[in-house]
C-alpha positions as CSV (number, residue, x, y, z in Angstrom):
1,M,128.6,47.7,101.0
2,K,130.6,44.2,100.6
3,T,132.7,44.9,104.0
4,A,129.0,45.3,105.7
5,V,127.7,42.2,104.0
6,W,130.4,40.5,106.1
7,L,129.7,41.7,108.7
8,I,126.3,41.1,109.3
9,L,126.7,37.7,108.3
10,L,129.5,37.6,110.4
11,L,127.1,38.8,113.7
12,W,124.4,36.5,112.8
13,C,126.7,32.9,112.5
14,S,128.1,33.9,115.7
15,R,124.6,33.3,117.7
16,F,125.5,29.5,116.9
17,D,128.1,27.3,118.9
18,I,129.6,25.9,116.0
19,Y,130.9,29.3,114.1
20,R,132.5,31.0,117.8
21,V,136.2,30.6,118.2
22,P,137.1,28.4,120.6
23,C,138.6,29.4,124.0
24,A,142.4,28.3,124.1
25,F,142.7,29.3,128.1
26,C,139.6,27.1,128.6
27,D,141.7,24.5,126.6
28,S,143.1,21.7,129.3
29,F,146.1,21.0,126.9
30,V,147.2,24.3,126.8
31,I,146.8,24.9,130.5
32,K,148.8,22.2,131.2
33,Q,151.8,23.3,128.5
34,Q,151.5,26.9,130.0
35,Q,150.3,26.8,133.4
36,F,153.3,27.4,135.9
37,T,150.8,28.2,138.9
38,E,147.6,28.9,139.9
39,N,145.0,29.7,143.2
40,Q,141.0,29.7,143.8
41,Y,140.3,31.7,140.9
42,A,143.4,32.5,138.3
43,R,146.2,31.0,136.9
44,A,149.3,32.1,135.7
45,L,150.5,30.9,132.3
46,W,153.8,31.7,130.1
47,D,152.6,33.5,127.0
48,S,153.1,31.3,124.0
49,K,154.5,34.1,122.0
50,P,156.6,36.1,124.6
51,L,157.2,39.9,123.7
52,V,160.3,39.8,126.1
53,M,161.8,36.8,127.6
54,G,159.5,36.1,131.2
55,H,156.3,37.3,129.5
56,R,153.3,36.1,131.0
57,L,149.5,36.2,131.0
58,I,147.1,36.1,134.2
59,I,143.6,34.6,133.6
60,P,140.7,33.8,135.5
61,K,139.8,30.0,135.5
62,R,136.3,31.0,135.0
63,H,135.5,32.0,131.2
64,V,134.7,35.3,130.8
65,R,135.2,38.1,128.1
66,R,135.2,41.0,129.0
67,I,137.0,42.5,132.5
68,E,134.1,43.7,133.9
69,E,132.5,40.4,134.2
70,L,134.9,39.5,136.8
71,T,133.9,38.8,140.3
72,D,135.5,40.8,143.3
73,S,137.1,37.5,144.4
74,E,138.2,36.8,141.5
75,M,139.8,40.5,140.7
76,L,141.9,39.8,144.2
77,A,142.7,36.4,142.9
78,I,144.3,37.7,139.9
79,K,146.5,40.9,141.5
80,K,147.8,37.8,144.0
81,L,149.1,36.3,141.1
82,I,150.5,39.2,140.0
83,S,152.4,40.1,143.1
84,E,153.2,36.3,143.3
85,L,155.5,37.2,139.9
86,N,158.2,39.7,142.2
87,L,158.9,41.6,139.2
88,K,160.4,45.4,139.5
89,H,159.4,46.5,136.8
90,Y,156.7,45.6,134.4
91,W,153.4,46.3,131.9
92,V,150.2,45.1,132.5
93,L,148.1,45.4,128.8
94,Q,144.2,44.2,128.8
95,K,143.1,44.8,126.0
96,N,139.4,43.5,127.1
97,D,137.6,42.3,123.9
98,M,139.2,44.7,121.6
99,M,141.1,42.9,118.7
100,Q,142.1,39.9,121.3
101,S,142.7,36.7,119.8
102,V,141.7,34.9,122.4
103,P,138.2,35.0,123.6
104,H,138.6,35.1,127.6
105,V,139.8,38.1,129.2
106,H,143.7,37.9,130.1
107,F,146.3,40.4,131.5
108,H,149.8,40.5,129.8
109,I,152.4,40.7,132.4
110,I,155.2,42.1,130.7
111,P,158.7,42.7,132.6
112,K,160.8,45.5,131.7
113,P,164.0,45.3,131.1
114,E,166.9,46.9,132.8
115,G,167.9,50.0,130.5
116,A,164.8,49.6,128.6
117,S,163.1,52.7,127.8
118,G,159.6,52.8,128.8
119,F,156.3,52.6,126.7
120,V,158.9,53.2,123.2
121,F,160.3,49.6,124.0
122,L,157.2,47.9,124.2
123,T,156.1,49.3,121.2
124,K,159.5,48.4,119.5
125,S,158.2,44.6,121.1
126,I,155.2,44.5,119.5
127,I,155.7,45.7,116.0
128,K,158.8,43.4,116.2
129,R,156.8,40.7,117.3
130,T,154.1,41.5,114.6
131,L,156.1,41.7,111.5
132,G,158.3,38.1,112.3
133,G,160.3,38.6,114.8
134,F,160.0,35.7,117.6
């Protein structure tokens, strides 16, 4: 019952701007610190808490929370930036507003190290970071 009350309170409060989580990807300081390239509609950033060396984020410049809110032009710009990274093997992770720490759609581009054993490696990296490994 307590959980339901807190959830209702949280939802009610979220209607007001003062209770909304600020968006780090719309913050000019964060952009200046982490961005390494951009195009007309998207940016490429270094991840502030990388799972592996070379972990990057691709974000649209326009603030949107979910992938289906992106325009075709934004999706093409994101695809172009991913291609320009010239990675041979990599994972693309996108949680679509589900348990995201930043309320701005973003794509994790995670290079797969040589000899890594697929999804098991990625899972171990996530667990290691969650437990304080990085």
